[in-house]
N, C-alpha and C positions, 0 to 999 in steps of 0.2 A: 919338781921334776915332771909331774903329770902335766902341768900347764906348759912346760916346754915342749913335751911330746905332742900335745894337742896342738900347739902353735905350729910345730914342724909339719904335722900331718895336714893342718889347714893350708899351709903354704904349698905343700906338695900338690894337694888337691886343686888349689887355684891355678897352679902352673899347668896341671894336667888338663883342666877345663879350658884354659886359654889356649893351649897347643891343639886341642881338638877343634876349636873354633877357627884357628888359623888355617888348618888343613881341611876344612870342611867342604862342602859342595860348591862353595864359591870358586873353587878351582876347576870346575868342570869345563871342559873344552867345547867350543863351538866351532862348527864347520860352515862354510858358505859356499853357495853356487850362484853365479850371476849370468845375466844375459844382457844384451844391449838392443835398443829398439829406436827406430826413427819414426817420429809422428809427423805426418803432412796434413795440410789442410787445403782443400780445394778453393776456398774462399778467404784465404788469408789476406790481411789488410796490407801486407808489404808486397804482394803481387808474386811472390816466389814460391808459394805453396808451403812455406816454412812457418811455423807458429812463432810469435814473439815470446819474449821471456815470461811475461805474465801468463800466457796460455800454457807454456811448458810447466810452469808451477801448478796450474790447474790440472794438467794431465798427471803430475806427480801426486796430486791429492786423490785423483780418481784411482791411480794404480796402487795406492796404499790405503784406499778407504775401506770402510766396513763392508760395503756391499760386494766389492770385488774379492775381498779376503774371505767373506762367507762362501762366494762361489768357488774360490780355490779349495776351501775346506770341503765342500760338497763334492767337488771333482775328485778329491784325494780319496774321500771315504775312509778316512783314518781317525784316530783318537784325538786329534788336535781340536782345541776350541777355536772359535773365530778369533778370540783375543790372542791366543798363542800364534796363530798364523799372522795376524796383524802385526804383533810385536816381532816377528821374524823377517817381515818384508821392509826393505828400504829402497828408495829410488832417489837417484841424483842425476843432475845434468852434468855430462862429461865435458870439462875444460872449455867453457864458452861455446860449446858446439850446440847442435840441435838434437844431439843424441842423448837418450836416457839410459842409464844402467840401473837395472833392477837386480837386487841381491837378496837372496833368502838365506837365513842362518838357522842351524838346527843342531841337535846333539850328536848327530852322526852325519858323514858326508852323503850317504844315501837319502836321508830324510831331507837335507838341504836341497840336494838335486831334485827330489820329487816335488817339493813345494815350488821350486823355481820353474820346473817343466810344466807343472799344472798352471802356474801363473801365466806362462806363454800361451797356454791353450785358451785361457779366458779372457785375458787382458785386451787383446785386439777388438774383441766384440763389445767390451765395455767402453772403450774409447769412441768407437763408431756410434754406439747407443747414446752416449751423452754429449756428444759434440758433432753436430751435423756437418758433413763434408770432411771429417777428419779420418784418417786411417793410420793404422800402426803396422809397421813392418819390422819383423825380428831380424836383426843384423847377425848377431852371434848367439846362438842358442847355448843354454846352461850345459855345463860339463860336470861330470862326477869327479870331485877332487879326492885325492888320496893322502 
């Protein structure tokens, strides 16, 4: 009888532990805020001031790189580490265009917006600093989502 009760308690404990893990912090919600930008080059090889695809990928690397993410972190002057900022930033080319969308994710809509807004403040300087003749123009600024 004692073995049966001990077994029953072990099973209940195992199910309790499994349910706690199932509903743990993995369910935390993330919010995002995005902006779009156009990067132009004065000396582009195709003659139309638009970067080719390989250069767009280079710009994406700059926009999501350690240096720029560290500058965003410094601009924000908040508790985030450079690694947390870097993990929150994504950049993609929009539908075979020359437009890049940059998205910041965070645990609150306000923090996602703050990170994206800070990124718009420092990113254009980094593009011109690392690529002579290039400029970055913000098309749509980030918005605070609800």
